[in-house]
C-alpha positions as CSV (number, residue, x, y, z in Angstrom):
1,M,29.0,-31.6,-25.1
2,I,32.9,-33.1,-25.4
3,K,30.9,-36.8,-26.2
4,V,29.3,-34.8,-29.5
5,L,32.5,-34.1,-30.8
6,Q,32.9,-38.6,-30.7
7,F,30.3,-39.0,-33.2
8,V,31.9,-39.7,-36.8
9,P,29.7,-37.7,-38.9
10,V,30.2,-34.4,-36.6
11,Q,34.1,-35.0,-36.8
12,I,33.6,-35.4,-40.8
13,T,31.4,-31.9,-41.1
14,V,33.7,-30.0,-39.0
15,F,36.6,-30.8,-41.3
16,L,34.1,-29.8,-44.1
17,I,33.7,-26.6,-42.9
18,L,37.2,-25.9,-42.0
19,G,37.8,-27.2,-45.9
20,I,35.2,-24.3,-47.0
21,Y,36.7,-21.8,-44.9
22,T,39.9,-22.3,-46.3
23,G,38.9,-22.4,-49.7
24,Y,37.1,-19.3,-49.3
25,Y,39.1,-16.9,-47.0
26,S,42.4,-18.4,-48.2
27,P,42.6,-19.9,-51.8
28,I,44.6,-22.5,-52.2
29,V,47.0,-22.1,-55.6
30,F,47.0,-25.5,-56.7
31,E,43.6,-26.2,-57.8
32,K,44.6,-28.1,-60.8
33,F,46.0,-30.6,-58.4
34,L,42.7,-31.1,-56.3
35,P,41.1,-33.4,-58.2
36,F,44.1,-36.0,-58.1
37,I,44.5,-35.2,-54.1
38,L,40.6,-36.3,-53.4
39,I,41.5,-39.3,-55.8
40,G,44.6,-40.2,-54.1
41,L,42.9,-39.6,-50.1
42,I,39.8,-42.0,-51.6
43,L,42.4,-44.6,-52.7
44,L,44.2,-44.1,-49.5
45,L,41.3,-44.6,-47.5
46,G,40.0,-47.4,-49.1
47,L,43.3,-49.2,-48.3
48,Q,43.4,-47.9,-44.6
49,Y,39.6,-49.4,-44.1
50,W,40.8,-52.9,-45.7
51,R,43.7,-52.8,-43.3
52,A,41.8,-51.8,-40.4
53,N,39.0,-54.8,-40.9
54,K,41.8,-57.2,-41.4
55,S,43.3,-56.6,-38.5
56,F,40.1,-55.7,-36.5
57,R,41.1,-52.7,-34.4
58,R,40.9,-48.9,-34.9
59,N,43.3,-47.4,-37.2
60,L,44.7,-44.2,-36.3
61,F,45.9,-43.3,-39.9
62,F,42.4,-44.1,-41.4
63,N,40.8,-41.6,-39.1
64,S,43.6,-38.8,-39.9
65,T,42.7,-39.6,-43.9
66,T,39.6,-39.5,-43.5
67,Y,39.7,-36.4,-41.7
68,F,41.9,-34.7,-44.5
69,L,39.4,-36.1,-47.0
70,S,36.8,-34.3,-45.7
71,F,38.9,-31.3,-45.6
72,F,39.5,-31.3,-49.1
73,I,36.2,-32.4,-50.0
74,G,35.4,-28.6,-48.5
75,I,38.2,-27.0,-50.6
76,S,37.1,-28.3,-53.6
77,T,33.4,-28.0,-53.0
78,I,33.5,-24.0,-52.7
79,T,36.2,-23.9,-55.5
80,I,33.2,-25.7,-57.7
81,H,30.6,-23.2,-56.5
82,N,32.4,-20.4,-56.9
83,D,30.8,-19.1,-60.6
84,L,34.2,-16.9,-61.3
85,K,36.0,-20.0,-62.0
86,N,33.7,-20.9,-64.7
87,P,34.9,-19.6,-68.4
88,K,31.4,-19.2,-69.1
89,H,30.9,-16.9,-66.2
90,Y,29.7,-13.2,-67.8
91,T,32.7,-11.4,-66.6
92,H,34.8,-13.2,-69.1
93,F,32.9,-11.3,-71.9
94,L,32.7,-7.7,-70.6
95,N,34.0,-4.9,-72.9
96,D,32.5,-1.0,-73.5
97,D,29.7,-2.1,-76.0
98,I,27.6,-4.7,-74.8
99,A,23.9,-6.4,-75.2
100,I,23.0,-7.9,-72.6
101,V,19.7,-10.7,-72.3
102,L,18.9,-11.3,-68.6
103,V,15.9,-13.6,-66.4
104,V,14.8,-12.3,-63.8
105,E,15.1,-15.3,-61.0
106,K,14.1,-13.8,-57.7
107,K,12.5,-10.6,-56.3
108,L,14.1,-9.1,-53.7
109,K,12.8,-6.2,-50.6
110,P,12.7,-3.0,-52.8
111,G,14.6,0.1,-51.9
112,N,13.5,3.8,-51.7
113,Y,14.2,4.4,-55.7
114,Y,14.2,0.6,-57.0
115,N,12.6,-2.1,-57.3
116,K,15.5,-5.0,-56.6
117,Y,15.9,-8.3,-58.4
118,E,18.3,-11.0,-58.5
119,A,18.8,-11.7,-62.4
120,S,20.8,-14.2,-64.4
121,V,23.3,-13.3,-67.0
122,I,22.2,-15.8,-69.9
123,K,23.7,-13.7,-73.4
124,I,26.7,-11.0,-73.9
125,N,26.3,-10.2,-77.1
126,D,26.3,-13.4,-78.9
127,E,27.9,-15.5,-76.3
128,S,25.8,-17.7,-73.7
129,T,27.0,-16.7,-70.5
130,I,26.0,-17.8,-66.7
131,G,26.1,-15.7,-63.5
132,N,23.9,-13.7,-61.2
133,I,23.8,-9.7,-60.7
134,L,21.9,-7.5,-58.7
135,L,19.2,-5.6,-61.3
136,N,17.9,-2.4,-59.9
137,V,15.1,-1.1,-61.6
138,Q,14.1,2.7,-60.9
139,K,10.3,2.9,-59.2
140,D,7.6,4.4,-61.5
141,S,3.9,3.5,-62.3
142,L,4.0,0.1,-64.2
143,E,4.1,-3.2,-63.7
144,K,7.1,-4.7,-61.5
145,L,8.8,-7.5,-63.2
146,K,8.2,-11.1,-62.5
147,V,10.2,-14.2,-61.9
148,D,11.1,-15.6,-65.6
149,D,10.8,-12.5,-67.2
150,K,13.8,-12.2,-69.7
151,L,15.1,-8.4,-70.5
152,Y,17.2,-7.3,-73.5
153,L,19.0,-4.0,-72.5
154,K,22.3,-2.1,-73.2
155,S,24.0,-1.0,-69.9
156,T,27.1,-1.1,-68.1
157,F,27.8,-3.5,-65.3
158,K,28.9,-1.8,-62.3
159,E,31.2,-2.8,-59.1
160,L,29.1,-3.6,-55.8
161,I,29.5,-0.8,-53.5
162,S,31.4,-1.2,-50.0
163,P,30.3,0.2,-47.1
164,M,31.3,4.1,-47.1
165,N,32.2,3.9,-43.3
166,P,33.6,1.3,-40.8
167,Y,31.7,-0.6,-39.2
168,Y,28.9,-0.6,-41.3
169,F,27.1,-4.0,-42.9
170,D,29.2,-4.8,-45.8
171,Y,26.3,-5.9,-48.5
172,K,29.2,-6.2,-51.1
173,E,30.9,-9.0,-49.0
174,Y,27.2,-10.4,-48.0
175,L,26.1,-10.8,-52.2
176,K,29.5,-12.0,-52.9
177,K,28.9,-15.0,-50.6
178,Q,26.0,-15.3,-53.1
179,N,28.0,-15.3,-56.1
180,I,26.8,-11.7,-57.2
181,Y,29.4,-9.8,-58.0
182,H,28.1,-6.7,-60.3
183,Q,24.5,-4.7,-60.4
184,L,23.0,-3.0,-63.0
185,F,20.9,0.0,-63.2
186,T,17.8,0.4,-65.7
187,N,14.2,1.7,-65.7
188,N,11.1,0.7,-67.7
189,Q,12.1,2.4,-71.1
190,E,15.2,1.5,-71.0
191,F,15.2,-2.5,-71.5
192,L,12.7,-4.9,-74.0
193,K,10.9,-7.4,-72.7
194,L,11.6,-10.8,-74.6
195,K,9.7,-13.9,-74.4
196,P,9.4,-15.4,-70.8
197,R,11.4,-18.0,-69.7
198,Q,9.1,-21.1,-70.4
199,F,9.6,-23.0,-67.4
200,S,11.5,-23.0,-64.1
201,L,10.7,-24.2,-60.5
202,R,11.4,-21.0,-59.3
203,G,9.0,-19.4,-61.6
204,L,6.5,-21.9,-60.4
205,A,6.7,-21.3,-57.0
206,A,6.7,-17.6,-57.8
207,R,3.5,-18.0,-60.0
208,I,1.7,-20.1,-57.2
209,R,2.5,-17.4,-54.5
210,E,1.1,-14.8,-57.1
211,H,-2.2,-16.5,-57.3
212,V,-2.4,-16.9,-53.4
213,N,-2.3,-13.4,-52.6
214,I,-4.3,-12.6,-55.2
215,A,-7.2,-14.6,-53.7
216,L,-6.3,-13.3,-49.8
217,I,-6.4,-9.9,-51.5
218,K,-10.1,-10.6,-52.5
219,N,-10.6,-11.5,-49.1
220,N,-10.0,-8.3,-47.6
221,F,-6.2,-9.4,-46.5
222,K,-4.1,-6.4,-46.8
223,G,-1.4,-4.4,-45.5
224,D,0.9,-5.9,-42.3
225,E,-1.8,-8.8,-42.2
226,L,-1.1,-10.0,-45.7
227,A,3.1,-9.2,-45.1
228,V,3.0,-11.9,-42.0
229,I,0.7,-14.4,-43.9
230,N,3.2,-14.2,-47.0
231,A,6.3,-14.4,-44.5
232,L,4.9,-17.3,-41.8
233,L,3.5,-19.7,-45.1
234,L,5.4,-18.4,-48.2
235,G,8.3,-17.5,-46.9
236,Q,8.4,-14.2,-48.4
237,R,9.5,-11.2,-46.3
238,Q,9.9,-8.8,-48.8
239,E,6.7,-6.6,-48.3
240,I,6.9,-6.3,-44.5
241,S,7.0,-2.8,-43.3
242,P,10.5,-1.8,-41.6
243,K,8.4,-0.5,-38.6
244,L,6.6,-4.4,-38.0
245,I,10.4,-6.0,-38.5
246,Q,11.7,-3.7,-36.3
247,S,9.2,-5.0,-33.6
248,Y,9.6,-8.4,-34.0
249,T,13.5,-7.7,-33.8
250,G,12.9,-5.8,-30.3
251,A,10.8,-8.4,-29.1
252,G,13.1,-11.3,-29.8
253,A,10.7,-12.8,-32.0
254,I,12.3,-12.2,-35.3
255,H,12.5,-15.8,-35.9
256,I,8.3,-16.3,-36.2
257,L,8.7,-14.0,-39.4
258,A,11.2,-16.6,-41.1
259,V,10.3,-19.7,-42.1
260,S,12.6,-22.2,-39.9
261,G,13.0,-25.5,-38.0
262,L,10.4,-24.0,-35.6
263,H,7.8,-23.8,-38.4
264,V,8.7,-26.9,-40.1
265,G,8.5,-28.8,-36.8
266,I,5.3,-27.9,-36.4
267,I,4.1,-28.8,-39.9
268,L,5.6,-32.4,-39.4
269,L,3.8,-32.6,-36.5
270,I,0.6,-31.7,-37.5
271,L,1.0,-33.6,-41.1
272,N,2.0,-36.8,-39.1
273,F,-1.0,-36.4,-36.7
274,I,-3.5,-36.1,-40.2
275,F,-1.7,-39.2,-42.0
276,K,-2.1,-41.2,-38.7
277,P,-5.0,-43.2,-40.1
278,I,-3.1,-44.4,-43.1
279,E,-1.0,-46.6,-40.7
280,Q,-3.6,-48.9,-40.7
281,I,-3.8,-50.2,-44.4
282,K,-1.0,-52.4,-46.0
283,N,2.1,-50.3,-46.4
284,G,0.7,-47.8,-44.9
285,K,3.7,-46.6,-42.8
286,T,5.4,-46.1,-46.0
287,I,2.9,-44.2,-48.0
288,K,2.5,-41.8,-45.0
289,L,6.1,-41.0,-45.1
290,I,6.1,-40.5,-48.7
291,L,3.1,-38.2,-48.3
292,V,4.8,-36.4,-45.2
293,V,8.4,-35.8,-46.9
294,T,6.5,-35.0,-50.7
295,L,4.5,-32.2,-48.7
296,L,7.6,-31.1,-46.6
297,W,9.1,-30.5,-49.8
298,A,6.6,-28.8,-51.4
299,F,6.3,-26.5,-48.7
300,A,10.0,-25.7,-49.0
301,F,9.7,-25.1,-53.0
302,V,6.6,-22.7,-52.1
303,A,8.3,-21.0,-49.6
304,G,11.4,-19.9,-52.2
305,L,13.9,-23.0,-51.0
306,S,15.8,-20.4,-48.9
307,A,19.0,-21.3,-46.8
308,S,16.6,-21.6,-43.8
309,V,14.1,-23.7,-45.2
310,V,16.1,-26.2,-46.7
311,R,17.9,-26.9,-43.7
312,A,15.1,-27.3,-41.9
313,V,13.1,-29.4,-44.0
314,A,16.3,-31.9,-44.9
315,M,17.0,-32.2,-41.0
316,F,13.2,-33.0,-40.5
317,T,13.2,-35.7,-43.2
318,A,15.6,-37.3,-41.4
319,V,13.6,-37.4,-38.5
320,A,10.6,-38.4,-40.4
321,I,12.5,-41.2,-41.5
322,G,13.8,-42.3,-38.0
323,W,10.4,-42.3,-37.0
324,Q,9.3,-44.5,-40.0
325,V,11.9,-47.4,-39.6
326,N,11.4,-46.8,-35.2
327,R,15.2,-46.3,-35.0
328,P,15.9,-43.8,-31.9
329,T,17.2,-41.1,-34.2
330,N,20.5,-39.4,-32.3
331,V,19.6,-35.8,-33.2
332,Y,23.5,-34.8,-33.1
333,N,23.9,-37.4,-35.9
334,T,20.7,-35.8,-37.8
335,L,21.9,-32.7,-37.4
336,T,25.5,-32.9,-38.8
337,I,24.8,-35.1,-41.5
338,S,21.5,-32.5,-42.8
339,M,24.4,-30.0,-42.6
340,F,27.1,-32.0,-44.2
341,F,24.7,-32.6,-47.2
342,L,23.8,-29.2,-47.3
343,L,26.9,-27.4,-47.6
344,L,28.0,-30.2,-50.2
345,F,25.1,-29.0,-52.2
346,N,25.9,-24.9,-51.4
347,P,28.9,-24.3,-49.2
348,Y,27.6,-20.8,-49.6
349,F,24.8,-21.6,-47.0
350,L,27.3,-21.6,-44.1
351,F,27.8,-17.7,-44.4
352,D,24.2,-17.3,-44.2
353,V,23.5,-15.8,-40.7
354,G,20.2,-17.8,-40.4
355,F,22.1,-21.1,-41.3
356,Q,23.9,-20.3,-38.4
357,L,21.5,-19.2,-36.0
358,S,18.8,-21.9,-36.7
359,Y,22.0,-25.0,-36.2
360,L,22.9,-23.1,-33.3
361,A,19.7,-22.8,-31.9
362,V,18.1,-26.1,-32.4
363,F,21.7,-27.6,-31.1
364,S,21.2,-25.6,-27.5
365,I,17.6,-26.8,-27.5
366,V,18.6,-30.5,-27.9
367,W,21.3,-30.1,-25.7
368,I,20.2,-27.8,-22.8
369,Q,16.9,-27.9,-22.8
370,P,16.3,-31.2,-21.0
371,L,18.8,-30.0,-18.5
372,L,17.0,-26.7,-17.8
373,Y,13.7,-28.5,-17.6
374,N,14.7,-31.0,-15.0
375,I,15.3,-28.3,-12.6
376,W,11.5,-28.3,-12.1
377,K,8.9,-30.4,-13.2
378,P,5.1,-29.3,-12.5
379,K,2.4,-31.4,-11.6
380,F,-0.4,-29.4,-13.7
381,K,-0.1,-30.3,-17.7
382,L,-0.9,-26.6,-18.4
383,L,1.8,-25.4,-16.3
384,D,3.8,-28.3,-17.4
385,Y,3.6,-27.0,-21.2
386,F,4.5,-23.6,-20.6
387,W,7.4,-24.3,-18.7
388,K,8.6,-26.4,-21.5
389,L,8.2,-23.8,-23.8
390,L,10.2,-21.5,-21.7
391,T,12.8,-23.9,-21.1
392,V,12.9,-24.3,-25.2
393,S,13.2,-20.5,-25.5
394,V,15.9,-20.3,-22.8
395,A,17.6,-22.8,-24.0
396,A,17.8,-21.5,-27.6
397,Q,18.9,-17.7,-26.6
398,F,22.2,-19.5,-24.6
399,G,23.0,-20.9,-28.1
400,I,22.5,-17.7,-30.3
401,I,23.4,-14.8,-27.7
402,P,27.0,-14.5,-28.7
403,I,26.7,-14.8,-32.3
404,S,23.2,-12.4,-32.4
405,F,25.5,-9.6,-30.3
406,Y,28.1,-9.8,-32.6
407,Y,25.7,-9.2,-35.5
408,F,22.8,-7.3,-34.6
409,H,24.5,-5.6,-31.2
410,Q,21.2,-6.1,-29.2
411,F,19.4,-8.1,-26.9
412,P,15.7,-8.3,-26.2
413,S,15.5,-9.5,-22.7
414,L,11.6,-9.8,-23.0
415,F,11.9,-12.2,-25.5
416,F,10.4,-15.2,-23.7
417,V,7.2,-13.1,-23.1
418,S,6.5,-13.0,-27.2
419,N,7.6,-17.0,-27.4
420,L,5.1,-17.8,-24.5
421,V,2.3,-15.9,-26.4
422,I,3.1,-16.4,-29.6
423,I,4.5,-20.0,-30.1
424,P,1.6,-21.9,-28.3
425,F,-0.8,-20.9,-30.8
426,L,1.9,-20.8,-34.0
427,G,0.6,-24.4,-34.9
428,V,-3.1,-23.0,-35.0
429,I,-1.7,-20.1,-36.7
430,L,-0.2,-22.2,-39.6
431,L,-2.9,-25.0,-39.6
432,G,-5.4,-22.1,-40.0
433,G,-3.7,-20.4,-42.8
434,V,-3.1,-23.3,-44.7
435,L,-7.1,-23.7,-44.7
436,I,-7.5,-20.3,-45.2
437,I,-5.4,-20.1,-48.5
438,L,-7.0,-23.5,-49.6
439,L,-10.4,-22.1,-49.2
440,S,-9.5,-18.5,-50.6
441,L,-8.2,-20.5,-54.1
442,L,-11.3,-21.9,-54.3
443,N,-13.3,-19.1,-53.9
444,L,-15.3,-20.5,-50.7
445,L,-13.9,-18.6,-48.1
446,P,-16.5,-17.4,-45.2
447,N,-16.0,-13.7,-44.6
448,I,-16.6,-14.8,-41.0
449,L,-13.8,-17.3,-41.0
450,S,-11.1,-14.6,-42.8
451,A,-12.1,-11.8,-40.4
452,T,-11.3,-14.0,-37.1
453,Y,-7.9,-15.1,-38.9
454,N,-7.1,-11.6,-39.8
455,Y,-8.0,-10.6,-36.5
456,L,-5.8,-13.3,-34.7
457,I,-2.5,-12.1,-36.9
458,H,-3.2,-8.3,-35.8
459,I,-3.4,-9.6,-32.3
460,M,-0.1,-11.6,-32.8
461,N,1.0,-7.9,-34.0
462,W,-0.1,-6.2,-31.4
463,V,1.5,-8.4,-28.7
464,V,5.2,-8.1,-30.5
465,D,4.8,-4.4,-30.7
466,W,3.9,-3.9,-27.2
467,V,7.0,-6.0,-26.0
468,A,8.9,-4.3,-28.3
469,R,8.4,-0.9,-27.1
470,Q,9.1,-1.9,-23.6
471,E,12.6,-0.2,-24.1
472,D,13.8,-0.7,-20.7
473,F,14.0,-4.0,-21.6
474,L,15.8,-3.8,-25.1
475,F,19.9,-3.7,-24.6
476,R,21.3,-2.1,-27.6
477,D,24.4,-0.8,-29.6
478,I,26.2,-4.1,-27.7
479,S,30.0,-4.3,-29.0
480,F,31.1,-7.8,-29.4
481,S,33.7,-9.0,-31.3
482,I,34.4,-12.7,-33.2
483,L,36.7,-13.0,-30.0
484,M,34.3,-12.4,-27.7
485,V,32.0,-14.7,-29.6
486,I,34.1,-17.4,-29.5
487,S,35.3,-17.1,-25.6
488,S,31.7,-17.1,-24.6
489,Y,30.9,-20.1,-26.7
490,V,33.6,-21.7,-24.4
491,I,31.9,-20.3,-21.1
492,I,28.7,-21.8,-22.0
493,I,30.2,-25.1,-23.0
494,F,32.4,-25.7,-19.6
495,G,29.6,-23.8,-17.6
496,I,26.9,-26.3,-18.8
497,R,29.3,-29.4,-18.3
498,F,30.1,-28.1,-14.4
499,L,26.5,-27.7,-13.7
500,T,25.7,-31.1,-15.1
501,K,28.4,-32.7,-13.2
502,R,30.2,-30.8,-10.4
503,N,33.9,-32.5,-10.3
504,A,37.1,-30.8,-9.6
505,I,38.3,-31.6,-13.3
506,R,35.0,-29.9,-15.1
507,L,35.7,-26.9,-12.3
508,I,39.1,-26.1,-13.7
509,G,37.9,-26.3,-17.4
510,F,34.5,-23.9,-16.5
511,S,37.6,-22.0,-14.1
512,L,40.0,-21.5,-17.4
513,A,37.0,-20.6,-19.6
514,L,36.2,-17.9,-17.4
515,I,40.0,-16.2,-17.5
516,L,40.4,-17.1,-21.2
517,F,37.0,-14.6,-21.6
518,Q,38.7,-12.3,-18.6
519,S,42.0,-12.2,-20.7
520,T,40.2,-11.3,-24.2
521,F,38.1,-8.5,-22.7
522,I,41.1,-7.4,-21.1
523,Y,43.2,-7.8,-24.3
524,E,40.7,-6.1,-26.4
525,K,40.4,-3.2,-24.0
526,Q,44.0,-2.6,-24.3
527,Q,43.8,-2.8,-28.2
528,R,41.5,0.1,-27.8
529,L,43.2,2.3,-25.5
530,L,46.1,1.6,-28.2
531,A,45.0,2.7,-31.1
532,D,44.9,6.2,-32.4
533,E,43.5,7.5,-35.7
534,F,42.3,10.6,-37.6
535,I,39.0,9.7,-39.5
536,I,37.3,11.2,-41.9
537,F,33.9,9.8,-42.7
538,H,31.2,10.4,-45.7
539,K,28.3,11.4,-44.9
540,S,26.1,13.3,-48.3
541,R,25.6,17.0,-47.9
542,N,27.5,16.8,-44.8
543,S,31.1,16.9,-42.7
544,M,31.9,14.5,-40.1
545,F,35.3,13.6,-38.8
546,G,37.4,13.3,-35.7
547,K,40.6,12.2,-34.2
548,R,40.4,9.3,-31.7
549,I,43.0,8.9,-29.0
550,G,42.6,5.9,-27.4
551,N,38.8,5.8,-25.8
552,H,38.8,9.4,-26.5
553,F,37.2,10.7,-29.5
554,E,37.0,14.5,-30.4
555,F,34.1,14.7,-33.1
556,Y,33.7,17.5,-35.2
557,H,30.6,17.9,-37.5
558,S,28.1,20.0,-39.6
559,L,25.1,18.6,-38.5
560,D,22.0,19.9,-36.4
561,S,21.4,18.2,-32.9
562,A,18.3,16.4,-33.9
563,T,20.0,14.7,-36.9
564,L,22.9,14.0,-35.1
565,V,21.2,11.9,-32.6
566,K,19.6,10.1,-35.2
567,D,22.7,9.8,-37.2
568,K,24.0,5.9,-37.9
569,V,27.5,6.6,-38.8
570,L,28.5,7.9,-35.2
571,K,26.5,5.3,-33.8
572,Q,28.0,2.5,-35.8
573,Y,31.3,3.4,-35.0
574,K,30.9,3.7,-31.2
575,V,29.2,0.0,-31.3
576,G,32.2,-1.1,-33.8
577,V,34.9,0.5,-32.0
578,G,33.4,-0.4,-28.1
579,G,33.4,1.8,-25.2
580,L,34.2,5.0,-26.9
581,E,33.7,8.6,-25.0
582,I,33.0,11.0,-27.5
583,Q,33.2,14.8,-27.5
584,A,31.2,16.3,-30.1
585,T,30.9,20.0,-31.7
586,N,29.6,21.7,-34.3
587,T,32.4,24.1,-34.4
588,I,35.3,23.0,-37.5
589,P,38.5,24.4,-36.7
590,N,40.9,25.3,-39.5
591,I,44.1,23.8,-38.5
592,M,44.4,20.8,-36.1
593,Q,47.4,18.3,-35.1
594,F,47.4,14.8,-34.6
595,K,50.5,13.4,-33.6
596,T,53.1,14.6,-35.9
597,K,50.7,15.1,-38.7
598,R,49.2,18.8,-39.4
599,I,45.9,19.0,-40.9
600,L,44.4,21.9,-42.9
601,I,40.7,22.2,-43.4
602,I,39.3,24.4,-45.8
603,D,35.8,25.1,-46.2
604,S,33.3,27.2,-48.3
605,L,35.2,30.4,-47.4
606,G,38.2,29.0,-49.4
607,A,40.5,30.6,-46.8
608,Y,44.3,29.3,-46.5
609,Q,46.3,32.0,-46.4
610,L,49.5,30.9,-44.7
611,K,52.8,31.2,-44.5
612,S,55.8,28.3,-43.8
613,Y,53.1,25.4,-43.8
614,T,53.1,22.7,-45.4
615,P,49.8,20.1,-43.9
616,D,50.1,16.5,-44.2
617,L,46.6,16.2,-45.0
618,L,44.2,18.7,-46.8
619,L,40.4,18.3,-46.1
620,L,38.2,19.9,-48.9
621,Q,34.5,20.8,-47.4
622,Q,31.3,22.1,-48.5
623,S,32.6,23.3,-51.6
624,P,35.3,25.6,-51.5
625,R,35.8,27.9,-54.5
626,L,39.7,28.1,-54.6
627,N,42.5,27.7,-57.4
628,L,43.5,24.1,-56.6
629,V,46.9,24.3,-58.7
630,R,47.9,27.5,-57.2
631,L,47.0,25.9,-53.7
632,I,49.0,22.8,-54.1
633,D,51.7,24.8,-55.3
634,S,52.1,27.3,-52.7
635,L,51.1,24.8,-50.1
636,K,52.4,21.5,-51.4
637,P,50.4,19.2,-49.2
638,K,51.2,15.5,-49.3
639,M,47.6,14.0,-49.5
640,I,44.3,15.9,-50.2
641,V,41.0,14.4,-49.1
642,A,37.4,15.7,-50.1
643,D,34.3,14.5,-48.2
644,G,30.8,14.3,-48.9
645,S,29.5,17.8,-48.6
646,N,31.2,18.8,-51.6
647,Y,29.3,19.4,-55.4
648,K,30.4,16.6,-57.8
649,S,31.4,18.6,-60.1
650,Y,33.8,20.3,-57.9
651,I,35.3,16.7,-57.1
652,K,35.7,15.2,-60.8
653,R,37.2,18.9,-61.6
654,W,40.0,19.0,-58.3
655,E,40.3,15.0,-59.6
656,K,41.7,15.5,-62.6
657,T,44.3,18.6,-60.8
658,C,45.2,16.3,-58.6
659,E,46.4,13.6,-60.9
660,Q,48.1,16.2,-63.0
661,K,49.6,17.6,-59.9
662,N,50.7,14.3,-59.1
663,T,48.9,14.3,-55.8
664,P,47.1,11.8,-54.5
665,F,43.3,12.6,-53.5
666,H,41.0,10.7,-52.1
667,Y,36.9,11.4,-52.2
668,T,35.1,9.7,-49.7
669,G,32.2,8.8,-51.7
670,Q,34.1,6.8,-54.0
671,K,36.9,5.2,-51.8
672,G,34.7,5.5,-48.4
673,A,35.8,6.9,-45.0
674,Y,39.5,8.3,-45.2
675,I,41.5,6.9,-42.1
676,L,45.0,8.3,-41.1
677,K,46.6,5.6,-38.5
């Protein structure tokens, strides 16, 4: 592992990543000077390279200059790709009365009430603009929008909503990392369809996928089976049901539904086998390479050019070229070179969870799988084949377990069962799927073949669902911080190094890694014990609040017991904090004390007749009918909070009153949960 860091591509890519993170989270204020810094570093690098060649020895200053150059390239590439920096970005032309022209770029997974799309803003009034937004079109019986559709409408750009409660998925931040900063809400009666965009690669790919789906539906593919075919072969997961997604996640097989390195690697092997005879003709190897690479990128194109697909195809393109020149490809160099150029092309790939998981999984397979495989070498081919699959699955899990804990807070311990059952047949499923699609498009698909393939997909879904239902083997609600992620990877790296070669130095390294992990655990536990807060959650039509002292949380709510068990607000808070002991009650008091702060709670009865009582915090819930002006004059609260159980008409009136009386007002439906430290 340490030797990997000695590879030059790895070192350069590491500094590029550091530059991207620096440019995103700590924007450099001297953006205007970045071109001069880059030019200066390039000239200095050239000078140091000339001196190093002249003296025939390694130059430390040359290496340092290379790393600084890579670091500043990372800063510059994230700056260049930030659409807000462009003077043509639509945000520079917003006002009260605007006419907008949009082009639909991508179809997204629909919500409960809206069909969702990613759209580009090409014109505001008479100004040509750039920039993408989230378009929400109210669901009705009319036809859905298609990629390349052009719309004219008058609407208001709305800010993306931050999570209303702590430790929720931050969809606003997620879209920000895709250069999406606003959203529009409309319906089919509020926009006018213009002449569609004449041509785009995305539109062409979408039309191909549409023709494929029409042909498959004609051949009796529907429901989950059709959705899985779309995911496996066309890279589209929008139509997969939440239940099926949950099953694949619980079984540790969600990577099967996301076109990634596994699929592209299998496709490369299939293509390499199919075009093998071409090598016998003149320049056959070159022709074969061109065909294979062209078809790989054609697959990526049809699959929507997602981050995982582009990463996988870029990496296996390098592998295919390595096979062609008969040069033993250093896999670590191949991985890092593909990562380097992908991040230059789009630095926002770095923040994509699938991108991170893919690289970590492949890297772990390359490094750890040979070590696991050498533990036992079966003599029988079939047994050897399944042993290889098992070691590949376990090696991949080593690489992604810490970051999976951090993002998903669960671990499917039966992952190897679903992988051992599905992966051996995945090549057949992919090759069969391509054949099914081609015959469907040509209207030559026999019923027996379509029924067989349909049944094969059905069996795969059934196996996954069975594994996912073994809930005793699925560990949920795992609290894991970024510090725990880092210390876990340190343990994995030094632990594997020690197991491969046992000596005193590596034992010391592994022991220090264990101490680091334990120290991180103790530190975070201590921080939890020291943390005190009073929190008012946002919950539509209900009240939820509580007082936390260290690991103890007194939780008050207006939910019934069945709803409370399923509620995500409390669950997410518990997972985010970690190790929380909850004492829940649906009996809500009128007066509470938190440290030195006095809290008054007024419910639908509107009772607050108190003498000589000045609350630090006043909580309004269940839409009490009261004269807020009189209340403020008599009690003089320092802060007023209204939760999600109140009528919105009351909220607007209270907000105006508080503004007139210069009293701070917080509505959880607008500003999210209120937290008093």
